[in-house]
Structure formats: structure tokens, C-alpha cells
N, C-alpha and C positions, 0 to 999 in steps of 0.2 A: 514545747514540752518535749523532752527526750524520752523515748521508749524505756530506756534502762531505768530512767528515774521512777516512770510509771510502774513498771513491773517490780522494781524493788520496793516502792511503796505498797503495791497490792499483794506481794508475795506473802505478808505476814498476816495471819488471822485476827490480831489483835487491831492491826491498822484498818482491816476491811471492817471491822465491828465498830471502831471509832467512826469511820465514814458512814456507815448506816446510821448511827445514832444521830450524827450531824446532819444527815438528810432530813431527819424529822424537825430539826430546829437547833439554833445556835445553843452552844452549852459551855460553861466555863470550865476551866482545868479541874477545879475541885469537883464539879458534878460529874465530869467524865471519869476521874479517879475514883469515885464512889462506887462505879460500876465495875472496876477490875480489881482483882486481888495481886496487884503489881505495885512495886515501889514508884514513888513519884518520879524518881530520877529515870526509870524504866520507861514510864509514861512520856516524860520529857523527851527522851530519845525518839519515841514513836511519833510525837508531834513534830519534832524537827524533819523527820523523813517525809512526812505527809506535806509539811510546808516548802520543803526543798523541791519536791515533786510539783508544787503549785495546787495540790488537791485541797488544801485548808487554808485559810487565812486567819491570823489572830490580831485582837485588837485589846489593848489594855484599857480596862475601865476601872479606874480607881486602884484597888489593890488585887483585881481579878484579871486573868486573861481570859477572853471568850473567844471561842473557836468558831468558825462558820465554814461550811463546805464551800468550795469554789465550784459552782454548777458548771461554769463555762469551761473550766479545765477537765472536769469528769467528761463532758461531751466532746472535747478535742481529744482526750485520751482515748475514748470509745472510737471515735474517727480515725485514729492512728491504728489502733488493733484491727479494725475491719479493713483498712488499706493493706495492712499487712497480710492479712489472711486471703485477700484478694476478693474478686467480685462473687465468687462462687459460695463465699462464707455465709451469705443471708439467704441463699437457697435452700428450700425444704428438702430433705431427704426421704 
């Protein structure tokens, strides 16, 4: 996972909210779309950024596309950020 892709994916509040929703369980594209006042094409772009960063995976189930959070990618991303910040990042202030 590239840090640039991770930061790009997490930079947008809509994408962060999508990830938060998916942490609660898998959702179809339509179920996610119901929660946002955005055009489906706009949401599709957000899904693409999240997929490209490896943070979500999608699976076609008949006529639906179901999205799931990629937990191992989230953990890997967190590890990358912590390494970037250095060993003192976890120390209490």
C-alpha cells in the first residue's frame, strides 16, 4: 500500500464516512447511496478511490455490487502512518 493512495483515500470526509459504515458490515452500493445526497457517479468515484487504495473490496452479487472493508489494509495503513510518525508517535504527552 502506498502512503499517497492511503492519504488520498482518507482525505475526503465522504470516503471516511463510507469506511465507517462498512466497518459495521457489508453494504451494497445502493444501500450506501441511500445515506448520501450525492449522485451515483460521484459515489462511484469515491468507491474507485477506496478500491484503488485497497481499503475496500467489491463483489458482484447478481445485479448488486457489495462492498466490504479490507481490514488487513486498514491495519497496514495504520502501521505505515505510525512508522512515518516515528516511535514517539504513540507516547503519551
